[in-house]
N, CA, C and O atoms as a Tinker XYZ file with bonds, in Angstrom:
   292  protein
     1  N     -0.971000   10.658000   -7.104000    73     2
     2  CA    -0.138000   11.386000   -6.131000    64     1     3
     3  C      0.497000   12.536000   -6.928000    63     2     4     5
     4  O      0.729000   12.507000   -8.137000    81     3
     5  N      0.719000   13.446000   -6.174000    73     3     6
     6  CA     1.564000   14.747000   -6.820000    64     5     7
     7  C      3.226000   14.484000   -6.547000    63     6     8     9
     8  O      3.796000   14.127000   -5.516000    81     7
     9  N      3.797000   14.826000   -7.973000    73     7    10
    10  CA     5.390000   14.657000   -8.209000    64     9    11
    11  C      6.011000   15.405000   -7.080000    63    10    12    13
    12  O      5.514000   16.446000   -6.651000    81    11
    13  N      7.143000   14.851000   -6.578000    73    11    14
    14  CA     8.219000   15.633000   -5.540000    64    13    15
    15  C      8.230000   17.068000   -6.141000    63    14    16    17
    16  O      7.965000   17.907000   -5.279000    81    15
    17  N      8.448000   17.553000   -7.299000    73    15    18
    18  CA     8.946000   18.686000   -7.474000    64    17    19
    19  C      7.656000   19.899000   -7.185000    63    18    20    21
    20  O      7.790000   21.062000   -6.804000    81    19
    21  N      6.324000   19.097000   -7.543000    73    19    22
    22  CA     5.197000   19.939000   -7.065000    64    21    23
    23  C      4.925000   20.161000   -5.423000    63    22    24    25
    24  O      4.378000   21.153000   -4.941000    81    23
    25  N      5.275000   19.368000   -4.913000    73    23    26
    26  CA     5.455000   19.213000   -3.381000    64    25    27
    27  C      6.251000   20.427000   -2.879000    63    26    28    29
    28  O      5.806000   21.248000   -2.076000    81    27
    29  N      7.433000   20.457000   -3.415000    73    27    30
    30  CA     8.421000   21.614000   -3.457000    64    29    31
    31  C      8.332000   22.798000   -3.719000    63    30    32    33
    32  O      8.833000   23.682000   -3.025000    81    31
    33  N      7.566000   23.015000   -4.939000    73    31    34
    34  CA     6.803000   24.196000   -5.438000    64    33    35
    35  C      6.097000   24.816000   -4.068000    63    34    36    37
    36  O      6.445000   25.846000   -3.489000    81    35
    37  N      5.109000   23.998000   -3.732000    73    35    38
    38  CA     4.006000   24.227000   -2.661000    64    37    39
    39  C      4.706000   24.832000   -1.594000    63    38    40    41
    40  O      4.512000   25.996000   -1.242000    81    39
    41  N      5.595000   23.989000   -1.024000    73    39    42
    42  CA     6.354000   24.562000    0.265000    64    41    43
    43  C      7.276000   26.022000    0.025000    63    42    44    45
    44  O      7.496000   26.915000    0.844000    81    43
    45  N      7.610000   25.938000   -1.046000    73    43    46
    46  CA     8.297000   27.374000   -1.487000    64    45    47
    47  C      7.552000   28.368000   -1.575000    63    46    48    49
    48  O      7.904000   29.434000   -1.070000    81    47
    49  N      6.480000   28.252000   -2.167000    73    47    50
    50  CA     5.304000   29.184000   -2.351000    64    49    51
    51  C      4.830000   29.864000   -0.875000    63    50    52    53
    52  O      4.923000   31.043000   -0.536000    81    51
    53  N      4.289000   28.719000   -0.115000    73    51    54
    54  CA     4.080000   28.836000    1.190000    64    53    55
    55  C      5.315000   29.783000    2.192000    63    54    56    57
    56  O      4.929000   30.572000    3.055000    81    55
    57  N      6.395000   29.612000    1.985000    73    55    58
    58  CA     7.451000   30.366000    2.768000    64    57    59
    59  C      7.413000   31.532000    2.086000    63    58    60    61
    60  O      7.534000   32.495000    2.843000    81    59
    61  N      7.284000   31.829000    0.885000    73    59    62
    62  CA     7.629000   33.236000    0.490000    64    61    63
    63  C      6.623000   34.050000    0.706000    63    62    64    65
    64  O      6.819000   35.260000    0.822000    81    63
    65  N      5.034000   33.343000    0.816000    73    63    66
    66  CA     4.068000   34.080000    1.386000    64    65    67
    67  C      4.153000   34.471000    2.853000    63    66    68    69
    68  O      3.672000   35.533000    3.249000    81    67
    69  N      4.816000   33.536000    3.726000    73    67    70
    70  CA     5.047000   34.013000    5.218000    64    69    71
    71  C      6.270000   34.939000    5.464000    63    70    72    73
    72  O      6.514000   35.516000    6.524000    81    71
    73  N      7.185000   35.006000    4.032000    73    71    74
    74  CA     8.259000   35.819000    4.328000    64    73    75
    75  C      9.495000   35.113000    4.988000    63    74    76    77
    76  O     10.497000   35.688000    5.414000    81    75
    77  N      9.253000   33.802000    4.996000    73    75    78
    78  CA    10.068000   32.843000    5.565000    64    77    79
    79  C     11.488000   32.702000    4.417000    63    78    80    81
    80  O     11.434000   32.872000    3.198000    81    79
    81  N     12.555000   32.391000    5.132000    73    79    82
    82  CA    13.974000   31.979000    4.321000    64    81    83
    83  C     13.690000   30.736000    3.776000    63    82    84    85
    84  O     13.181000   29.908000    4.531000    81    83
    85  N     13.952000   30.372000    2.410000    73    83    86
    86  CA    13.933000   28.908000    2.003000    64    85    87
    87  C     15.387000   28.594000    1.314000    63    86    88    89
    88  O     15.706000   28.576000    0.125000    81    87
    89  N     15.988000   28.403000    2.250000    73    87    90
    90  CA    17.812000   28.350000    2.100000    64    89    91
    91  C     17.952000   26.695000    1.419000    63    90    92    93
    92  O     17.119000   25.790000    1.382000    81    91
    93  N     19.198000   26.751000    0.982000    73    91    94
    94  CA    19.556000   25.134000    0.173000    64    93    95
    95  C     20.708000   24.962000    0.925000    63    94    96    97
    96  O     21.457000   25.872000    1.279000    81    95
    97  N     20.856000   23.625000    1.196000    73    95    98
    98  CA    20.193000   22.412000    0.072000    64    97    99
    99  C     19.023000   22.170000    0.812000    63    98   100   101
   100  O     18.991000   22.397000    2.021000    81    99
   101  N     17.859000   21.638000    0.061000    73    99   102
   102  CA    16.669000   21.334000    0.617000    64   101   103
   103  C     16.616000   19.531000    0.581000    63   102   104   105
   104  O     17.013000   18.890000   -0.392000    81   103
   105  N     16.140000   19.005000    1.631000    73   103   106
   106  CA    15.664000   17.550000    1.617000    64   105   107
   107  C     14.480000   17.043000    1.527000    63   106   108   109
   108  O     13.926000   17.131000    2.622000    81   107
   109  N     13.858000   16.577000    0.784000    73   107   110
   110  CA    12.688000   15.940000    0.715000    64   109   111
   111  C     12.135000   14.537000    0.668000    63   110   112   113
   112  O     12.370000   13.797000   -0.287000    81   111
   113  N     11.433000   14.189000    1.654000    73   111   114
   114  CA    11.448000   12.690000    1.619000    64   113   115
   115  C      9.960000   12.240000    1.941000    63   114   116   117
   116  O      9.245000   12.618000    2.869000    81   115
   117  N      9.692000   11.355000    0.955000    73   115   118
   118  CA     8.169000   10.697000    0.672000    64   117   119
   119  C      8.245000    9.527000    1.943000    63   118   120   121
   120  O      9.121000    8.686000    2.146000    81   119
   121  N      6.967000    9.811000    2.724000    73   119   122
   122  CA     6.645000    8.593000    3.670000    64   121   123
   123  C      5.599000    8.151000    2.919000    63   122   124   125
   124  O      4.798000    8.969000    2.467000    81   123
   125  N      5.512000    7.282000    2.767000    73   123   126
   126  CA     4.300000    6.121000    2.357000    64   125   127
   127  C      3.783000    5.786000    3.481000    63   126   128   129
   128  O      4.361000    5.451000    4.515000    81   127
   129  N      1.912000    5.947000    3.116000    73   127   130
   130  CA     1.204000    5.467000    4.101000    64   129   131
   131  C      1.412000    3.555000    4.346000    63   130   132   133
   132  O      1.622000    2.762000    3.428000    81   131
   133  N      1.308000    3.284000    5.486000    73   131   134
   134  CA     1.268000    1.716000    5.573000    64   133   135
   135  C     -0.284000    1.249000    5.333000    63   134   136   137
   136  O     -0.581000    0.520000    4.386000    81   135
   137  N     -1.175000    1.698000    6.204000    73   135   138
   138  CA    -2.573000    1.019000    6.143000    64   137   139
   139  C     -3.365000    2.299000    6.543000    63   138   140   141
   140  O     -3.021000    2.885000    7.569000    81   139
   141  N     -4.455000    2.796000    5.762000    73   139   142
   142  CA    -5.124000    3.841000    5.881000    64   141   143
   143  C     -4.900000    5.408000    6.225000    63   142   144   145
   144  O     -5.620000    6.379000    6.459000    81   143
   145  N     -3.691000    5.165000    6.141000    73   143   146
   146  CA    -2.816000    6.702000    6.514000    64   145   147
   147  C     -2.572000    7.474000    5.368000    63   146   148   149
   148  O     -2.399000    6.844000    4.325000    81   147
   149  N     -2.522000    8.654000    5.332000    73   147   150
   150  CA    -2.110000    9.575000    4.007000    64   149   151
   151  C     -0.294000    9.428000    3.958000    63   150   152   153
   152  O      0.524000    9.339000    4.872000    81   151
   153  N     -0.151000    9.449000    2.605000    73   151   154
   154  CA     1.089000    9.335000    2.155000    64   153   155
   155  C      1.504000   10.876000    2.183000    63   154   156   157
   156  O      0.661000   11.767000    2.078000    81   155
   157  N      2.859000   11.118000    2.333000    73   155   158
   158  CA     3.131000   12.871000    2.790000    64   157   159
   159  C      4.387000   12.887000    2.322000    63   158   160   161
   160  O      5.031000   11.852000    2.148000    81   159
   161  N      4.927000   14.311000    2.030000    73   159   162
   162  CA     6.283000   14.722000    1.751000    64   161   163
   163  C      6.738000   15.480000    2.841000    63   162   164   165
   164  O      6.060000   16.472000    3.109000    81   163
   165  N      8.021000   15.180000    3.741000    73   163   166
   166  CA     8.623000   16.202000    4.658000    64   165   167
   167  C      9.551000   16.828000    3.873000    63   166   168   169
   168  O     10.363000   16.209000    3.186000    81   167
   169  N      9.471000   18.155000    3.941000    73   167   170
   170  CA    10.440000   18.839000    3.533000    64   169   171
   171  C     11.193000   19.756000    4.213000    63   170   172   173
   172  O     10.461000   20.512000    4.851000    81   171
   173  N     12.575000   20.043000    4.361000    73   171   174
   174  CA    13.194000   20.472000    5.230000    64   173   175
   175  C     14.245000   21.391000    4.456000    63   174   176   177
   176  O     14.966000   20.799000    3.653000    81   175
   177  N     14.401000   22.630000    4.587000    73   175   178
   178  CA    15.427000   23.819000    3.924000    64   177   179
   179  C     16.495000   23.767000    4.766000    63   178   180   181
   180  O     16.280000   23.332000    5.897000    81   179
   181  N     17.733000   24.152000    4.442000    73   179   182
   182  CA    18.738000   24.171000    5.163000    64   181   183
   183  C     19.389000   23.032000    5.570000    63   182   184   185
   184  O     20.300000   23.060000    6.398000    81   183
   185  N     18.944000   21.935000    4.992000    73   183   186
   186  CA    19.005000   20.418000    5.506000    64   185   187
   187  C     20.598000   20.278000    5.958000    63   186   188   189
   188  O     21.544000   20.687000    5.285000    81   187
   189  N     20.678000   19.674000    7.123000    73   187   190
   190  CA    21.942000   18.779000    7.686000    64   189   191
   191  C     22.900000   20.197000    8.041000    63   190   192   193
   192  O     24.118000   20.023000    8.091000    81   191
   193  N     22.390000   21.506000    8.271000    73   191   194
   194  CA    23.439000   22.397000    8.327000    64   193   195
   195  C     22.504000   23.359000    9.815000    63   194   196   197
   196  O     21.298000   23.308000   10.054000    81   195
   197  N     23.314000   23.958000   10.392000    73   195   198
   198  CA    22.740000   24.980000   11.663000    64   197   199
   199  C     22.474000   26.040000   10.913000    63   198   200   201
   200  O     22.988000   26.393000    9.851000    81   199
   201  N     21.492000   26.598000   11.651000    73   199   202
   202  CA    20.806000   28.219000   11.313000    64   201   203
   203  C     19.450000   27.705000   11.041000    63   202   204   205
   204  O     18.907000   26.665000   11.416000    81   203
   205  N     18.922000   28.917000   10.117000    73   203   206
   206  CA    17.540000   28.984000    9.862000    64   205   207
   207  C     16.756000   27.798000    9.034000    63   206   208   209
   208  O     17.223000   27.313000    8.003000    81   207
   209  N     15.934000   27.532000    9.415000    73   207   210
   210  CA    15.096000   26.218000    8.804000    64   209   211
   211  C     13.729000   26.458000    8.404000    63   210   212   213
   212  O     13.131000   27.163000    9.218000    81   211
   213  N     13.169000   26.160000    7.587000    73   211   214
   214  CA    11.823000   26.018000    7.383000    64   213   215
   215  C     11.535000   24.419000    7.074000    63   214   216   217
   216  O     12.293000   23.639000    6.497000    81   215
   217  N     10.207000   24.149000    7.631000    73   215   218
   218  CA     9.869000   22.528000    7.565000    64   217   219
   219  C      8.507000   22.347000    7.311000    63   218   220   221
   220  O      7.628000   22.822000    8.030000    81   219
   221  N      8.277000   21.594000    6.192000    73   219   222
   222  CA     6.893000   21.574000    5.899000    64   221   223
   223  C      6.541000   20.087000    5.689000    63   222   224   225
   224  O      7.417000   19.254000    5.459000    81   223
   225  N      5.097000   19.751000    5.786000    73   223   226
   226  CA     4.622000   18.416000    5.484000    64   225   227
   227  C      3.443000   18.556000    4.406000    63   226   228   229
   228  O      2.531000   19.381000    4.461000    81   227
   229  N      3.637000   17.608000    3.435000    73   227   230
   230  CA     2.537000   18.113000    2.332000    64   229   231
   231  C      2.082000   16.992000    1.999000    63   230   232   233
   232  O      2.835000   16.024000    1.888000    81   231
   233  N      0.711000   16.907000    1.771000    73   231   234
   234  CA    -0.372000   15.695000    1.493000    64   233   235
   235  C      0.201000   15.330000    0.008000    63   234   236   237
   236  O     -0.073000   16.052000   -0.950000    81   235
   237  N      1.016000   14.161000   -0.123000    73   235   238
   238  CA     1.335000   13.525000   -1.257000    64   237   239
   239  C     -0.054000   13.263000   -2.161000    63   238   240   241
   240  O      0.122000   12.930000   -3.333000    81   239
   241  N     -1.289000   13.385000   -1.717000    73   239   242
   242  CA    -2.430000   13.067000   -2.873000    64   241   243
   243  C     -2.960000   14.353000   -3.001000    63   242   244   245
   244  O     -3.481000   14.494000   -4.107000    81   243
   245  N     -3.029000   15.375000   -2.270000    73   243   246
   246  CA    -3.828000   16.306000   -2.404000    64   245   247
   247  C     -2.925000   17.698000   -2.694000    63   246   248   249
   248  O     -3.340000   18.695000   -3.285000    81   247
   249  N     -1.732000   17.529000   -2.187000    73   247   250
   250  CA    -0.982000   18.711000   -2.120000    64   249   251
   251  C     -1.041000   19.786000   -1.130000    63   250   252   253
   252  O     -0.387000   20.826000   -1.204000    81   251
   253  N     -2.072000   19.396000    0.039000    73   251   254
   254  CA    -2.470000   20.497000    0.762000    64   253   255
   255  C     -1.104000   20.287000    2.198000    63   254   256   257
   256  O     -0.566000   19.229000    2.524000    81   255
   257  N     -0.923000   21.356000    2.660000    73   255   258
   258  CA     0.169000   21.732000    3.526000    64   257   259
   259  C     -0.433000   21.133000    4.952000    63   258   260   261
   260  O     -1.403000   21.776000    5.352000    81   259
   261  N     -0.026000   19.993000    5.812000    73   259   262
   262  CA    -0.341000   19.367000    6.637000    64   261   263
   263  C      0.134000   19.931000    7.646000    63   262   264   265
   264  O     -0.699000   19.801000    8.543000    81   263
   265  N      1.212000   20.616000    8.088000    73   263   266
   266  CA     2.100000   21.119000    8.997000    64   265   267
   267  C      3.297000   21.999000    8.295000    63   266   268   269
   268  O      3.692000   21.779000    7.150000    81   267
   269  N      3.838000   23.076000    9.193000    73   267   270
   270  CA     4.639000   23.680000    8.724000    64   269   271
   271  C      5.372000   24.624000    9.905000    63   270   272   273
   272  O      4.605000   24.958000   10.808000    81   271
   273  N      6.623000   25.052000   10.005000    73   271   274
   274  CA     7.356000   25.531000   11.132000    64   273   275
   275  C      8.535000   26.083000   10.666000    63   274   276   277
   276  O      9.190000   25.564000    9.763000    81   275
   277  N      8.987000   27.587000   11.497000    73   275   278
   278  CA    10.010000   27.871000   10.894000    64   277   279
   279  C     10.856000   28.183000   12.173000    63   278   280   281
   280  O     10.372000   28.584000   13.232000    81   279
   281  N     12.407000   27.907000   11.899000    73   279   282
   282  CA    13.381000   28.341000   13.048000    64   281   283
   283  C     14.116000   29.570000   12.527000    63   282   284   285
   284  O     14.982000   29.396000   11.669000    81   283
   285  N     13.855000   30.765000   12.958000    73   283   286
   286  CA    14.591000   32.027000   12.530000    64   285   287
   287  C     15.910000   32.040000   13.381000    63   286   288   289
   288  O     15.845000   32.435000   14.545000    81   287
   289  N     16.900000   31.694000   12.940000    73   287   290
   290  CA    18.049000   31.594000   13.670000    64   289   291
   291  C     19.075000   32.315000   13.319000    63   290   292
   292  O     20.125000   32.247000   13.958000    81   291
């Protein structure tokens, strides 16, 4: 399993690649697989605030980005 800071670095690099803002504070949650699923990190920028947000789901085993989204507000 990749560490939390590695998942954050992967998300930050993707945001920079796409030209998306990566605002603080950042919330990161590890969702562990129950049976047969994949564990994943869910990352949200500008957490708990209104405005621009980037959201990423990163596979906790491989570091692959499962999904991503951006709200340019």
